[in-house]
N, C-alpha and C positions, 0 to 999 in steps of 0.2 A: 490425529489430525494430519492431513496430507495436502501439500501445496504442489500443484502442477501447472506448467504454463497454459494460459487460457487458450483453448482450441475453439474453432468455429462450432463444433459440436456442442460445446458448453453454452453458447449464446442463449438458447431457448430456456434452458434451466435457470441461468442468471436473470434473464428478463422476467420470469415468473417469480422468483423471490424478491427481485427488486421492486416488482409492481406491488408487492405487499407491504412496501415501505422500508426505508432505511433510515429515516430521521425521526427523532422524538420531538414532539411538539412543533414540527415543521420549522425547527430552528435552521438557519443557513449554516451548512458545514462544508459545502464545496464551492469551488470558484465558478463552475458551469452548472446551469440548472438541468441536469440530465435525468434526475430521478423523479420528475413530476411529469403530468400529462397522462395520455391514455396508455394502455398496455403496448400498443404498437409504437408510439413515441418512444417510450422507455426502451423497448427492444431495438429500435433503430439507433438511439443514442449509444447503447452499449456496443452494438456491432460496429457503428462508425468509429467510435473511439478505439476499439480494438484493432480495427483495420489501420488506422493512422499510426498506431504505435509500431506496427510491423513496417508500414511503408516508410516511415521516418527513421528507422533504426539506422544509427552509424556508430562506429566504435567510440567516436569521441562525444556522442550525446545519444542517449537511449532510455527507453522505458520498457520494463518487462512486467507483465501482469500474471498473477497466479490465481487459479480458481482454488479456493479453499474448501476442502471437504471433511465432514465428520461422518464416520461410518458410511462413506459413499455418497452422501447427499451434499449438494453445494450449499454453503452458508454465506459466502461472500467472496470478496476479491481482495488480495493484498498486492500492492504494486511497489516497484522500486525503480528509481530513475537516477541518472547521474549525467554530468557533463564533465568531460575530461577525466574520466575515472582512472585511467592508467596513471595519470600524474597526481591527481587529487586524492584518490582512494576515499572519496566522500560520496555518500549515497543519500537520497531522499526517499522517504516512504510515504505512501497514501493508501487508504483502504476504505472498504465499506462492508458492512455486515447486515444481513436481513434483520428486519426489526424484530421478528419473533425469535431470533437467535441471539439477541443481545442480552447482556447481564448474566452470561454463562461463563465468562472468562475467556471466550474465544478470541476476542479482539487483542488481549495480551499475549495469548498463545501464539496467534499468527504473526504478530509483530516480532515476538521473541524468536520465533522460528527463522524469520528472514534475516534479522540482524545477526543472529548466531551463525547462520549459514554463510552469509557474506563475509563475515569476519574469519571464520575457520577455513573456508574453502576458496574465497575470492579476494582475500587480502584487503578487505575494507578496513579503514582506520577510524572513520566518524560517520555518524548518522544524523540526519536532520528531520524534523517533523514540525508541522505547524497545526494550530487549531484556532478557530474562531472564539471569540469571547462567549462563554456560555456553553461551549461543548465540553462539558466536564468529563464525559466518557473517554474522549481522546486524550485529555489532559492526564487522567488517571493512569491510562495505558502507559504514557511516556514516563510518568513518575515511577510506576512500578518497575520499569525496566532500567532506571538510573539516569534518564535524561535530565539535564539542567536547563534553566531558562536561558534563552539567547537573544532576548530583545523582543519588541513589539512594533509592528507597523500597521498602517491603515490600509486595507485592501477592499476592493469591490468584491462582494460575495455573489452568490447565485441569485439573491433577491434584488440585485441592482444597486444595493445600498453599501455605504462604507461601514466597515466593522473593524475593530481591533483584532489583529492577527497575531497570535502568540507563537514565537519560534522557540524550539527546544533542540538541544544538541546532546549527542551521546558519543563518548569515545568508546572504541571497541573494548579497551581495557576495563571499562566501568559497567559493562552489560551485566544486569542481574540475571544470571542464567537459571534455567530450570533444572529439575532433578534428572530428566532423561536426556540422553544424547540426541543430537539432530543428525539424521541420516540423509545424505544427499547422493542421488544417482546421476551419473553423466557430468560430474564436476569438471573433468577435463575437457570435455566438449565445450561447456559453457565458458571456461577460461579462454579458450581459443577464440570463441565467438566475441568475448569482451575485450580482445586484444591483449590478454595477459601472457600469451606465449611469446610475445615479442620483447619482453623486458626481463 
């Protein structure tokens, strides 16, 4: 598995696999309804969101999205975001996986890759994740990696309705690591980008 920052050249491929579906049983799993509509609408939503993450990037509040590839083909996106990371060392994660790629362990592998990399190379100390009631796949990924429950709140989901949203937390010291080491290229450049060279 390879994770690389989402590039504009990835947008068409991501739009194609997202158009094939990313949610089982049409359950609400996102805050924004980006993954329904026509092929053109989904492609536009992906592009607009990726452009916004770049335009709004600041050292004290950022989101970085990674295209996830298996044997060269895109299977989904893994995102990380943080506010005041230099001081909090706390990261939130979010992701999506093409429907036809689900159930193969990729969701666990991509999340494990990002939390391990941010722990070992970017000094992260804690990770947060959320899932809506009924999104058992996301819950299982968190549990496999060692996350613990961290409360429930009511949130408006992509269907416009209020749903229980479960919060999970993982200390870097509690990560259930995989057997293979995570290799990171360009770590020093990213550290400077995140403001870590000033502390």
